[in-house]
C-alpha angles and dihedrals in degrees: 000000000000123000096249090054089051091051092047092051091048090057093043088053090056098262130130128232117247120235090255092051091049093047089053087069094064097086115037136170117235090261094047090049090056090048090051091054090048091049092049090049091055093047091049090050091050102042109014122095115246089211103093110233103224126185138171131201141205119214090229099180122018138198137348093084113167093211117099101219105161096218099051128101091198098061114114087216091071132062105231134145095244116145112251124208141142124246113324117246123258095251093055092047095049094045092054093044092051093046092054094041091055089052089059100256108151105210138038128197137184112218121193135191121233136062091287143333115251144164120000094001091056091048090052092049090050088054089053091051093049088057093044091052089068090068106100114234097009115129113213125217133170138203109190105145131248100352125170127230096269092052092046090049090059090055092046092051089050090058105270109145102179133037123207122211118151121214083205100199146355118308089239091056106032096082089062089057103043134018102177097072138009139226087252088059088054093047090052090057092045092052089049089053090053089048093058093047103263128139114235131234111192133156135117150206129306124200099049094123098282123136125244088252089057091051087055090048087052092051091049092049090053088063086069092065098043100224120192088200129037116192112206111202123188112215114257102195108230120208110246095031123103089247095053093114097045115141113245120249119248116249088244090057090051095049093044089052093050092048092051091049089053091051091052097038104033097166103035124101107252104208129205107224136157123358100021092120085071090073129065124267089242090057090047089053091050089050089055089052096050101041121317111114102153139044149181103246134198130044096278103107118112089240121030125332134171138241117268098226093049091050093049091051091050098047095044089047087057092055102264124134117240116180111209123201122227112278 
């Protein structure tokens, strides 16, 4: 019996891969790569929900971020053409939430630029969430930066169920990408979100120059923060950022990464996020087979998104359930 089959059976029996076992998946022959995809498919079939976990976002405050993240268009350290604006008004927020909700998308999140949202802006956002919480069947998420427990508690009391804070990359690689905050800063916020009773959504970006071993390190580190949802972004190099000339990942690299994440997080929602329009529809369908069972939908990301109707057709064609509301 080959080693990947042994690892697959260990996961199917409720076990967890050791660090050494996981790191052994970094370099694979062509045959072992195919076996890995088959193993991830079986694990997804056993543990993954067949109800596609859809969410949409509004970029609720854009630009002028003091953090120096090398991948980000919104950093004030880089010269990009990103649109800059303060907090969106209530009418815009509600209109977008209702539009997506009527299309059948299950979750809605406000996402803001900056290190964190505080003071009056946070109070205004909480007012928005209190109104949004009256929408039946709409899950509410938030991505507001490095908040503390008191600030997160305000969001929780306003109706936010899930907090998003990406670790972004492996601890060994993150310091080369950002110097203004650390992964430990992020973990502190995530633990505070758990403390106030929120679920956690935490993932990151692949294709920023890290090795496959570092992607595995990243996936192992995520186990520390117990996310129910793991967004997997593919870097979309943005002109004006330090990563603008990054070489694209191969589609094999992307699928191998997703399969490894499924092996290490058999029950989490693995979520397609930014950059997936850079890969073919056939590869996206394979990703849905081997692990992806959630996604940010719509064309509202700051990089590249996808059309809702096309996404619904694709995910239902891959055997997932997608409940649509009446138009």
